[in-house]
N, C-alpha and C positions, 0 to 999 in steps of 0.2 A: 504494500500500500504506500502510495506516494505521501511523503511528509509535507504537511502544510507549511507554507512560508510564514514567517512571523507576522507580517502585515495582514495576511489573509486570516490567520488564527485570531489576531486581535480584533479584526472586523467582525468575525463570527461571534467572539465572546461579547463584544460590545452590543451586537444585535440581540443576543440571547438575554443579556442583562436588561436591555431596554424593554423587551417583551415582558419580563418579570415585573418591572416597574409599571408598565402599562396595565397589566392585569390587576394591579392594586388600586388603580384610579377609577373614578366614575367616567362614563362616556363623555360627559361635559368637560371634565378635567383633562381627559385625553385629547379632546379637540383643541382646547386652549394650549396644551403643550405643543401642538403641531407648529406653532410659530417659532419655536426655539431653533430648529435646524431643518435642513432638507431631509435628514433621516427621519425625524419625528413626523414630518409632513406626510410621509407615505406610511409610516408605521401604524398610526392610529386607525388606518383603514382596515387593519386586520384585528381590530379590537375584539377580544374573545367573549365578552359578556354584554349582551344587548338587553337592557331592562327598560321597557316603555310603560310608564305609569303616569298618573297626573303629576306626581312630584318630580320625576326625572325629565318630563317634557315641558316643564314651565318655560325653559329657555328657548323653546321653538317659536315663541312669539316674534322674535326678531326676524325670522325667516318668512313668515306668512302674514304678518301684520296683526295688530292687537284688536282690530274690530271684528275679526272673524269669530264665529261661534267656537266654543271650546272643543267640541268634537271635530270640527273641521281643522282646527289648528293641530290637534293631536294626530289625525290621519296624515295631513300634509307634512307634518314634522317627521313622522316615521318614514314616509316615502322619500323625503329629501335626504335623510341619513342613509337609508339603504341604497340609494342610487350612488352614493359616494363610497360605499364599502365594497370590499372584495369578498367573494364567496370563498370562505376558508373554514377550517375546523372551528366551530363555535363551542364554547363550554356551556353557555346559557342563552336562551332566547325567551324573553318574558313580555307578554302583552296583558296589561290589566286595565281595562276600560270598558264601559257599557256600550258595546257596539252590537249591531243587529244584522238581519239578513240583507238589508239594502246596502250594507258595506262589504258584501261578499267579495267583490272584485279586488278590493284593497287587502282584505284579510288573506285571501287565497295567495296573493302575491307575497305577502310576508311569510306565510307558512311554507311556500315553495322555496323561498330564500333560506329558511331555517332547515328544511330537508336537504337542500343542495349543499348547505354548509356543514352537514353531518353533525348537527347539534346534539349534545349529550343530555341537556336538561331543558325540556320544553314546557312552558306554562302559557295557556291561552285561557284567560279568565275574563269573560265578558259579562259577569254578573251585574245586574242593575243595582244602582244605589238605593238608599232608603226611600227615595221618592220616585225612583225609576219604574218603568213598566216591566212586569214580569210575565208578559204574555208569551207562552211557549211557541205559538205559531209564528213568532217573529224571530225565532232563534237562527243563528248561523249554523250551517251544516259543516261539521269538521271533515276535511278531506283525508281520510285515513290512507287512501291509495297513494298519496304522495310519499308515505313512509314505507312503502313496500321495498323489499330487497335490501340492498346495502344501506340505503338512507335510514331505514327503520332500525337496523342492527346497531347503529351508533347511539340510539336513544337509551339513556340509563333511567331517566325519570320523565313521566308525562303527567301533567296536571291540566284538566279541562273543567271549565265551569260555564254553565248556561249555554250549552251548544247541543245540536242534534248529533247523534253518533249512530251511524248505520254500520252494522257489523255483517259483512258478507261471509258466507260459509267458507270461501276460498281465500281468506285473508292470509297474507304472508308478510311478516315483519316483526319488529320488536323482540328479536331473539335474545337481546341482552337487557331487556327492561327489568329493573329492580324495584321501581316505585311507581305506583299508579294511583292517581287521585281523581275522582269524578264527583262533581258537585253541581246539583241542579241540571243534570244531563238527562235528556230524553233519549232512551236507548231503543232502537229498533233492531230486531234480530236477536239471536241468542248471545248473551254476554260470554258464554263459555267458548264461543268461536275465537275470542281474542286470546285465550289462555294457552292453547297448544303452542303458541309462539312465545309464551312468557314463562319458559321453564325455570328461569332464575329469579322470578318475582319474589321479593321479600316483604314488601309493604303495600297494602291495598286499603284504600278508603273510598267508600261509596256513600254519599250523603245527599238526601233530598232528591234522589233520582227517580224517574218514572220507569218502573220495570215490574213485571209480574212477580218474579221470584229470582232468587239467587241460587241457582243449582248448577254446580260445576262438577262434571263427571271426572275430569282429569285430576290427578293428584298434584297439588302444588307443594312439592317436597321442600322448597326453601322458604315458603311463606312463614313469617314470624309475627307480623302485625296485621290484624284485620279490624276494620271499623265499618259498620253498617248502621246508618242513622236515617230515620224518617223516610223510608222508601215504600211504605205500605206493602210489604212483602206478603206472600202467601206461604213461603217456606224459605228457610236458609239451610242449604245442603252443600257442604264444602269439605273436601278432603285435604287436610293440611297437618300432617303428622308432627311437624316441627313448630306449630303455632305456639307462641309464648304469651301474646297479648290479644284480647278480644274486647272490642267496644261495640255493644249492640243496643240500639234505641229504636224500638218499633212496636208493632202490635204483638199480641200473644200468638206467635206462629211457631210451628215445629222447628226446632233447632237441631241439626244433625252435623256434628263435627267429626264423627268417625274416630273416636279414641285419640284426642290430642294429648298424648301422655306428657308433653313438655310444657303445657300451658301453665303459667305462673300467676297471671293477673287478668281479671275480667271485670267489666262494668256493664251491667244490664239495666236499661231503663224501659219500663213498660207503660205505654200510653193507653190507658183504659180507665173508664169511669167505674168499672165494676171491681169486685174483689179479685185479686190476682194470686191469692195464697196457694191455691191448688196448682196453678201453673208454675209458680216458683219452686214448689216442693217436688214437682215431677219433671217437667221439661228442662228447667234451668239446672236442677241438681243432676239429672241424667247427662246433660250435655257437658257439664263442667265438673265432673266428679274428681278430676285431678288438680283443680285450681288451688293455688296457695293464698291468694288475696282476691276477695270478691266484694264488689259493690253492687247493690240492687236497689233500684227505685221503683216503687209500686204502691198501689192502694190496697188498703185492708179495711174491713168493716168490723165494728165493735161487737156485733152479734155473732154468736157461734154458728158456724156453717160446717157441715160435714166435709171431711177430707180423707183421701186415701193415703195410708202410710206407704212410704217408699222404702224398699230394701236397699237402694243405692246410698252409699255414704260419701261424704266429702272428706276423704281420708287424708288429704294433704292440706286442708284449709287451716290457716293460722290467723288470718285477719279478715273480719267480716264487717262491712258497713251497710246498714239498712237505712234508706231514705223512704219513709212511708207517710202517705196521706191517710189519716185516720178518719173514716166516715162512719156515721151512725150516731145513735144516742149515747150520751155520756154515762148513763147508768150501767150499760152492758160492759163486760170485761172479757168474756170467753173468746171472742173473735180475735182480739189482739194477743191474748195469752197463747194462741197457737204458735206464735213466734218461738216459744220455748221448745216446741217440737222441731223446728228448723235447726235450732242449736244442737239438738240431740243427734242430728245427722252429721255434725262436725265434731267428732270426739276429741280432736287435738286442737280445737280453737283456743287461741290465747288472747286475742284482742277483739272486742266488740264495740261498735259505734252504732247508735240508733238515733237518727235525726227524724223527729216527728213533727208533723204539721196537723193540727187538730182544727176541726170546724165547729167545735162546741166548747162551752166553758164547763168547769167543774161545778155541778149544781147538786150533787148527791153526796151523802156522807158515806165514806168507804171504811170498811173494817176488814182486816186480813182474814183470809180463809182459815177456818178452824182445822180442816182436814188437809194436810200437806199433799201436794201432787206426788203421784208415784213415779214421776220421771227420775231417771238416775242423775246424780250430781255431775256438774261440769268440772271435771277434775283438773283441766289444764287452763281454764279461763282465768286470766290474771287482771285484766283491766276492762272496765265497762264505762262508756260515756253515753248519757242520754240527754238529748237537747230537745227543746220545744216542750218541756215538761210543764203542763198546765194543771196537773193534779186530777186528771180524769180517773175514774175508777179503773179503767183498763191499764193506765200508766202506773198507778200505784200497785195494782195487782202484779204486773209484770216486774216492776222493780223489786217488790217484796219477794217474788218467786226467785229471781236471780240472786238476791242477797242470801236467801235461805239455802239455795241448792248449789252454790259455787264454793267448792272446797278450798281452792287455792287463790281466791280473790285477794288482790293486794290493794286495789283502789277502784271505787265506783264514783263517778262524777255525775251529778244531776244538775243540768243547766236549763232554766226556764226560757232562755233566749232561743228562738227558732233558728236551727242550723240548716233546715231544709230550704231549698231554693223555690219551693212551690208557693201557693197562696199564703200571704201573711195578712192578718186583720189590720184594721186601722191602728194607728199608734196609741190612741187612747184605750181602745179595747185590749190591745196587746199588753199594755202596761198593767192593766187589771188582771188579765189572765196570768201573766208572769208573777205578779204579786201573790195571787192565790196559789199558784203552783209551788212557789217557794215556801209559803206558809204551810201548805199541806204536806210537803216533803219533810219539813222539820217536825211537824206534829205526828205524822203517821209512820215515818221511817227512822228518823234520827233517834227518836225516843224508844225504839224497839230493840235497842242494843246493837245497832249497826254503826254507831258513831266511829268505831275504830277504822273502818275502811271507807266510810261514806263522806263525800265532799259535796255540799250543796252551794252552788254559786248564787 
């Protein structure tokens, strides 16, 4: 191999250092640096990170004039910049602005530039603002075909928001895709058509998308993170043996994860105005029997309702957080006391947090049950925290049951302040409810001999 002459080597080194410096600048700063020398004047045209948002495109006013509408300035600003750039290997291409179907010709041109430049990280977020229109029939249709073949194999992460996505059965591309995010995307065709090409997918988020169900027959062997929120699914069926984190927020639908033995953390939020306890004790427990840390948001009624006992156990569960909306009359307690059975399914549970949101005030006088519950003690439970404690019969009964049946309890905290993110009453009513809850906790629990481990805030 021929040895480089000193001057050639120094020029190569200088060029390499300049590209490193360039990658640490914003596009606006890189353009300004182009006036320093002839080398910089050409170098900025190979800028590796193109991020077009309201914030980054403010400087485009000087190009198209200040009297043009913001959307026009944004589009023309991007077109002006892309005309001056060279199609080269891009690290990132980001467009975040509320654009619609009528802007298809411009967006197509940008995406074609991104595909030709073999971009690694692509973000196309056309979500409307707080006051913008969210009519789905005015969505832009994302051209997946532009990323077929070698163009798609360069993409490592893809994030789409507020677009149409048509998935043909013969799709070819995204062989190296590791991260996929879909938000407010209307999907036509089977989503699983995308995944045969995504063998190395590690991170998947699908939120507020229109789709019948998420059923993927192929095994996603490298998938570690899965988030599915507000998609009105009929079923969640996915094979991901190495899944470690699940975030699910939807209706009470069948969840089939096919033995995710490595899952360590899960968050489940159930949107239903009815009692969800049976679903939690069956579908959720069956799907997440290996989880170590679990958070569940659901509604429960104060009145006793029959439920089927589940032989499945949460054998690895150590940390459990329950965010519950308590509905029903304040005099009933049996419905909420069913939570004690849920704890029985987690024999190694160590930390319990219960955030409660009540829709009634404490109006009845409660006395502890004379006959203790036959449930076995919770031998490993060490810390308990209950928030939103208004002193309802069901809350007092549950707290008393836990204090009485927890053999290794080190500390139990009762906090009248609502820690749930659901409905909160008016400030005046909340102050009264919290005052009553605090007084009842002192009167009914503190004086029963539990002051050694009990803390009332």
